[in-house]
N, C-alpha and C positions, 0 to 999 in steps of 0.2 A: 498375416495381417495383425496387426496390434487391435485389442478390443477397444470400443469405441465407448466413452464415458456417457451418461445421461445426464447432461446439463442445458437446463433450462432455463434462462435468465433475462427476465425483461427488465430488472432495476439494477444497475451493476456500479459500484463502486469500484473505481480503478486507482490504486496507490504505487506510485513512481519516486524511486528514490533517487537520492542526489549523485549517484554514480552513474546512473542513467542518463543524466541530463548533465554531467560535466564529465570531460575526456581528463585522463591521469595528470595532463600538463597544464589543467586549471581552466582550459578554454572551454564553451559552450560546445555541447554536441549538437546542433543546429539541425543534425540530421533528423537524429532522435527526436526531439522537440516537434519538428514539422510532422513527420510520420503518426507521433502520439493525436496530433492535432487533427491528422486527416483521419485516421481510424475513429477517434473518438467521436468525430461530425459525424461519419457516415454512420456510425449506430445509431446517433441521434435521427439520421433521414431515414433510417430504417424503422422508426417508432419508438426505441429502448430508451430508458430513463437514465443517465449516466451523472456520477460523480467521481471528479478527479480530487484526489487527496496527493498534493505535491512538496515533497521535501526540497531543499536548493536554496533556501533563502540565504542560509551564510555562505555557503559555496558560492553564489552569485554575487553576493557581496564582495568575498575575497576575489573574486574575477575583476567585480568593476573597480575594486580599488589597487587593483596589482599586486596583492598580496599571494605569498605561494602557502605561508604555513597558518595552521588555524591558530586563534590566539586562544591562551589558557583562560583567561579570565573571563566570567560571565557578563559583566558589562561590555568588552568589548565585543564579543559574540553578539550581543542583544544590538549592538550598536550596529553589525555587519548584518545581521538579520533586517533591521531596518532598512537599509540601504538596498539590501540583496531581494526582497518581497516586492518592494515598487518596481526594481526592472525584472523580476522572473515574472510577472505579472503582465507589464509592458510587452516582454517577449511570447511569451502565451496570448496575449491580446491580440496581437501581428499573426501570431501561427494560426490559431481558430479563424482569425477574420477574413483570411485566405480563402476559408469553405465557406463563408457565410456565417459562421455558427459564433453566437453572443456567448461569452462566460462572465462569471460573478466571482467576487473575490470574498471568502468566510475565512477571518482569521479566529481561530476559538483558543480558550482556556480552560482547562480540566473543570472549573467550578461554573462554567456556563453548563455542560452538560448532566453536571452533580444536582445542581439547584432546581427544584420543580418550574419555578417560572421561567427562569432563563432557559428552561431544556425546552420547556413548550415553546418559546420564541424560536429559539434555534430550529426547530423541527418543522415551524411555521415558513420559517425562510426559506429551508431547502424544499419543501412543498411547491411554497409558490414560483421560486425560483424554475423546479422543474416542470410547473404548470405553464410558465411562459416562455419553454425550449430552452432556456439559459443552461450550461453546463456548471454548477459551482464548481468551483475551484477551492480546494478547503488546504490550511496549512495552520498548525500551531500558532499563535499570536508569541512568537519567540522573543519578540523585543521587549514583552511586561512579563513574560509567564515564569513565576518561582516558585521554588521548593522550600519552604521555612516554617518553622515551627507547625503549627497547626493548618497554616493555608498552603493547600496543595493547589496549586494552578497548573503543572505540568502535566503532560499523558504520560512523559517518560520519551516518547519516540512516535514518529507517524505514523510505524505499523500499527501501535496500538491506537493511536487516532481513528486510522482507517478502519479498524475492527469495532470501535464504539459506536462509529458512524454508523456503518453497517447494519447493525443493531437499531440504532437510533430511526433511522429510515425503512428498517424491516427492507433491507436487499435483499436479492436473491443470491448474489454471489461477489464477493471480494477477489479481486486479481492485484496482486503484490508483484509488481515487477522489478526486479533485481538485478546484480550482477553475477548470478549462479544461477544453474539449470533447473535447480529446484533442491529439494533436501535431501541429503544422502546419509548414508547407514553410519559415517565416519566423515573428517575433513578431507572432501578431494586431494586438496594441494598436498597433504602429508601422507596421506594411504592411498596407494595405487588400488589397494579391492576395495576401494567404498564403491558401493551402489547407490543411483538414484534411484528412490523411493517415490512410486508411482501414487501411492495412497497413505495417507495417515488417518485412522481412526480415532487415537487419541493421545494426549500429549501426557506419557509418563517419566518417570527418571532415565530408562534407557534412552528415550527420546531426546530428552534435555541433554545426557552424557556425548550424544552424537555432534550437539550442537558446538561453535567457536566462541570467538569474540566478537569485537567490535569490527564494524566495515572501514570502511577508506577514509582517509584522512578529511576529507570533504563532508562527512557524513558521518551520523553517530548511532546507527545501526547494524547489528550484528544476526546471526541465525537466532540468539536467545528472544530479541524482540521480535521476530518474526513468528516463533514459538507460542508467543506470551498472546499475540494477535490470534492465532491459529485456537490454542484453548479458548480464547473468548469466543470464536466463531462456533467452534465445535460445542461447545457448552449451549449455545442459543440455537443449536441445530440447523445452522447456516452453511455456507459452502467457501471455501477459499481456495485459491490456485496459487501457487508460489512459482515464478517462471522466470526465464532470462529474458532482461526487458531490451537489450541490445536492439533489437527489431521489433517496435510496439504490433507491428501485423499479427506477432504469434497472438494477440486477444482473439484473431479469428480463428485461430487453430484450437485455442481454448472453447471457444464458445461452438465449435461445430463438434466436439468432443474427443477432439485428438488426446492422446496419451502424451502431453508436452507438460513438463512441470510436475510440481507433485500437489494432489488434489487433497486438502484437508476438511473432512467431514466424519460425524456422528456415523457409528455404523446402523444399518436397518435391521429395523425386527426380524427381518429374514437373515442379516449375515448373523446377528445374534443367535438365533435360533440354530443356524448350518454350525457355529462355532461351539455352540452348548452340546450340539449332536454329536460333532467331532471329537470332543474331551469326553461324553460319556461313554463313545464306543472305541476310545483309543486305548 
């Protein structure tokens, strides 16, 4: 029997990627969206606090306008995000409404959390939404975010945004649902000997070397952005699980302590002592 993890999480951030929301044929994965709404609504019914960080605005915009190729220019992608974000929230609103769960939209840019006053305002909004039993659904404000000169407003990717929010609201756990089962020792699509790593305690050069490039044509993230998020989580002594989001009910397995996906967390003092002891007697 596989060893169980010790995961106690009352306040949870769940990040879902575009690949979990949209099929390769550019159609919406309504089954996954409905399951996600069910699971998160059920967690709320259990008394947990939940924040959803959702990608997909550009992908949903492409679907809405019948496009099959992601545009190359920033203005085109921003226009698609404007179309897709409202459609995405409408879809979420209907899905969560089935379970009598209210959701609220929060669109953020990097400067919102970087500047003290806006940082405080964002935190207050999160706190009050959760107090009202509303699930905040967060995305980067793609239609206006820019990265030029000294004015940085982009987070880089929603994996990093999710990690920043996890720290901002002092959540117990970040769950990143992706199209891969977890973090592997090498690219599993290219190396048949690649092994799924159940736990990673630090993001160093060998770990970064095992990561690949970008994700699907509908999304922007790859393993590197997930490792950037994990690095931030580890530095803040929090926990993150990267798992396959094809069936959002995997969240139940994660919270039950089952060894699914990859758990990223800092080494405990006991683990460090054990490691030092092995090195001294090795």
